[in-house]
C-alpha positions, 0 to 999 in steps of 0.5 A: 277863159271866162264866159261872157254872154255880152261878147256880141254873139247870140246867147239864149237864156231862160229864167224866172222872175218874182216881183211884188209891189203896188197898183192903182187903177182908174176909169175914163170915158169919152176922154173925161176922167170919171174916177179911180187912182185913189187906192193903192193895193198890193200886187204880185208877179211870178213869171217865166222869161227867156230870150237871147242876148246879142251883145248888150242887147236883150230880146226876151219874152215873159209869160206868167201863166195865171201867176200875176196878181194885179191886186192882192185885195178883194176881189182876189184872183190871178190873171194871165200876163205876157210881154215881148221886151227889148232891153239894153244892158249898160255896162257899169263895171267889171270886177274879175268874173263879175260884171254889173249892168244898168238894164233899161227895158221896154216891152209890149204885151197883154194881161187878161183875167177872170171876172173876179180879177181883171173884170173878164177883160183883156188889157193892152200892156206897156212895160218900162224898166228904167231903174235897176241893176243886173249882175252877171256871174258866169252863166247866171244873170241876176236882175233887180227891178227897182221897179218894173213899171207896167201900164195896162189899158182896155176899152169896154163900150167906150169906157176905158179902164187903166191900171198902173203897176210898180213891181219891185223884185228880181229875176234870175236867168241861166245864159247858154 
Protein backbone atom coordinates (compact mmCIF):
# COMPACT_ATOMS: atom_id res chain seq x y z
CA UNK A 1 0.00 0.00 0.00
CA UNK A 2 1.55 3.32 -1.03
CA UNK A 3 1.83 6.30 1.30
CA UNK A 4 -0.65 9.12 0.69
CA UNK A 5 -0.22 12.24 2.87
CA UNK A 6 -3.33 13.74 1.24
CA UNK A 7 -5.69 10.96 2.41
CA UNK A 8 -7.63 13.19 4.82
CA UNK A 9 -5.71 12.18 7.95
CA UNK A 10 -3.35 14.53 9.77
CA UNK A 11 0.24 14.11 8.54
CA UNK A 12 2.93 16.34 10.11
CA UNK A 13 5.92 17.34 7.98
CA UNK A 14 9.21 19.23 8.24
CA UNK A 15 11.44 20.67 5.55
CA UNK A 16 13.69 23.38 4.21
CA UNK A 17 13.24 26.05 1.52
CA UNK A 18 15.77 27.91 -0.63
CA UNK A 19 14.62 30.75 -2.87
CA UNK A 20 16.20 33.64 -4.68
CA UNK A 21 14.79 36.47 -6.69
CA UNK A 22 14.42 40.20 -6.64
CA UNK A 23 12.91 42.90 -4.47
CA UNK A 24 12.05 46.56 -4.63
CA UNK A 25 10.82 49.04 -2.07
CA UNK A 26 9.34 52.46 -1.62
CA UNK A 27 8.34 55.06 0.93
CA UNK A 28 5.05 56.88 1.47
CA UNK A 29 3.93 59.34 4.09
CA UNK A 30 0.55 60.79 4.97
CA UNK A 31 -0.95 58.68 2.11
CA UNK A 32 1.34 60.44 -0.43
CA UNK A 33 3.89 58.40 -2.36
CA UNK A 34 7.30 59.99 -1.85
CA UNK A 35 9.71 57.72 -3.70
CA UNK A 36 11.22 54.37 -4.46
CA UNK A 37 10.10 51.32 -6.45
CA UNK A 38 12.60 52.24 -9.17
CA UNK A 39 15.44 49.86 -8.23
CA UNK A 40 15.33 46.07 -8.23
CA UNK A 41 17.89 44.14 -6.18
CA UNK A 42 18.60 40.48 -5.67
CA UNK A 43 17.29 38.69 -2.59
CA UNK A 44 17.71 35.28 -0.97
CA UNK A 45 15.71 33.24 1.54
CA UNK A 46 16.78 30.08 3.35
CA UNK A 47 14.02 28.94 5.68
CA UNK A 48 12.93 26.00 7.79
CA UNK A 49 9.28 25.06 7.61
CA UNK A 50 6.96 22.53 9.13
CA UNK A 51 3.34 21.90 9.74
CA UNK A 52 0.61 19.45 8.96
CA UNK A 53 -1.30 18.22 5.92
CA UNK A 54 -5.01 17.70 6.54
CA UNK A 55 -6.15 16.15 3.29
CA UNK A 56 -5.29 18.69 0.59
CA UNK A 57 -5.05 21.50 3.16
CA UNK A 58 -1.65 22.56 4.47
CA UNK A 59 -1.08 24.49 7.69
CA UNK A 60 2.54 25.53 8.08
CA UNK A 61 5.00 27.73 9.90
CA UNK A 62 8.12 29.09 8.21
CA UNK A 63 11.11 30.61 9.97
CA UNK A 64 14.37 31.95 8.65
CA UNK A 65 16.60 32.47 11.68
CA UNK A 66 18.55 35.43 10.26
CA UNK A 67 18.89 33.67 6.88
CA UNK A 68 16.70 36.05 4.86
CA UNK A 69 18.53 38.57 2.68
CA UNK A 70 15.88 40.98 1.35
CA UNK A 71 18.64 42.75 -0.60
CA UNK A 72 21.98 41.32 -1.66
CA UNK A 73 23.18 44.82 -2.58
CA UNK A 74 24.51 47.47 -0.23
CA UNK A 75 23.76 47.67 2.62
CA UNK A 76 24.27 43.93 3.12
CA UNK A 77 23.10 41.74 5.93
CA UNK A 78 20.62 39.05 6.81
CA UNK A 79 17.30 39.52 8.57
CA UNK A 80 14.87 37.39 10.59
CA UNK A 81 11.64 36.30 8.88
CA UNK A 82 8.71 34.12 9.93
CA UNK A 83 5.21 33.43 8.69
CA UNK A 84 2.19 31.26 9.39
CA UNK A 85 0.65 29.93 6.18
CA UNK A 86 -2.42 28.19 4.83
CA UNK A 87 -2.17 26.29 1.56
CA UNK A 88 -4.44 24.23 -0.60
CA UNK A 89 -2.92 21.54 -2.83
CA UNK A 90 -5.03 21.34 -6.00
CA UNK A 91 -4.61 17.81 -7.42
CA UNK A 92 -3.44 17.82 -11.04
CA UNK A 93 -2.45 14.24 -11.84
CA UNK A 94 -1.31 10.94 -10.39
CA UNK A 95 1.20 8.69 -12.12
CA UNK A 96 1.79 5.51 -10.12
CA UNK A 97 3.52 6.54 -6.87
CA UNK A 98 3.89 10.17 -7.98
CA UNK A 99 1.24 12.85 -7.31
CA UNK A 100 1.42 16.35 -8.79
CA UNK A 101 -0.36 19.35 -7.26
CA UNK A 102 -0.79 23.06 -7.84
CA UNK A 103 -0.14 24.70 -4.44
CA UNK A 104 -2.03 27.88 -3.63
CA UNK A 105 -0.83 29.51 -0.42
CA UNK A 106 -1.21 32.67 1.63
CA UNK A 107 0.30 33.66 4.93
CA UNK A 108 0.94 36.37 7.48
CA UNK A 109 4.18 37.04 9.27
CA UNK A 110 6.93 39.49 10.04
CA UNK A 111 10.48 40.36 9.12
CA UNK A 112 13.01 42.32 11.19
CA UNK A 113 16.62 43.17 10.74
CA UNK A 114 19.53 45.15 12.09
CA UNK A 115 20.27 48.76 11.14
CA UNK A 116 22.35 47.70 8.15
CA UNK A 117 19.59 45.67 6.53
CA UNK A 118 15.96 46.42 7.38
CA UNK A 119 16.76 49.77 9.01
CA UNK A 120 16.35 48.23 12.45
CA UNK A 121 12.59 48.05 11.89
CA UNK A 122 10.02 45.26 12.16
CA UNK A 123 7.83 44.70 9.11
CA UNK A 124 4.37 43.14 8.86
CA UNK A 125 4.49 40.65 5.97
CA UNK A 126 1.90 39.06 3.68
CA UNK A 127 2.81 36.02 1.57
CA UNK A 128 1.02 34.82 -1.57
CA UNK A 129 1.86 31.83 -3.80
CA UNK A 130 -0.35 31.48 -6.86
CA UNK A 131 1.97 29.82 -9.38
CA UNK A 132 3.96 26.68 -8.70
CA UNK A 133 3.95 22.92 -8.67
CA UNK A 134 4.32 20.34 -5.90
CA UNK A 135 5.37 16.75 -6.50
CA UNK A 136 4.83 14.04 -3.88
CA UNK A 137 6.90 10.86 -4.10
CA UNK A 138 6.44 8.58 -1.10
CA UNK A 139 7.15 10.57 2.07
CA UNK A 140 8.90 13.41 0.19
CA UNK A 141 7.13 16.51 -1.17
CA UNK A 142 9.04 18.80 -3.57
CA UNK A 143 7.44 22.25 -3.87
CA UNK A 144 8.55 24.70 -6.57
CA UNK A 145 7.64 28.39 -6.09
CA UNK A 146 7.28 30.32 -9.34
CA UNK A 147 7.42 32.77 -7.45
CA UNK A 148 6.45 33.19 -3.83
CA UNK A 149 5.40 36.85 -3.49
CA UNK A 150 5.88 38.76 -0.24
CA UNK A 151 4.76 42.28 0.65
CA UNK A 152 6.15 43.87 3.81
CA UNK A 153 5.08 47.13 5.44
CA UNK A 154 6.21 49.12 8.45
CA UNK A 155 5.48 52.58 9.82
CA UNK A 156 8.07 54.85 11.42
CA UNK A 157 6.77 58.20 12.67
CA UNK A 158 4.08 58.50 9.99
CA UNK A 159 6.33 57.32 7.17
CA UNK A 160 5.56 53.92 5.68
CA UNK A 161 8.23 51.69 4.16
CA UNK A 162 7.03 49.10 1.62
CA UNK A 163 8.99 46.08 0.38
CA UNK A 164 7.96 43.78 -2.49
CA UNK A 165 9.75 40.42 -2.94
CA UNK A 166 9.44 37.90 -5.77
CA UNK A 167 11.38 34.77 -4.77
CA UNK A 168 11.74 31.79 -7.09
CA UNK A 169 12.87 28.55 -5.49
CA UNK A 170 12.06 25.19 -4.10
CA UNK A 171 11.34 23.46 -0.85
CA UNK A 172 11.60 19.86 0.16
CA UNK A 173 9.68 18.31 3.03
CA UNK A 174 9.45 14.94 4.70
CA UNK A 175 5.90 13.88 5.59
CA UNK A 176 5.43 11.57 8.59
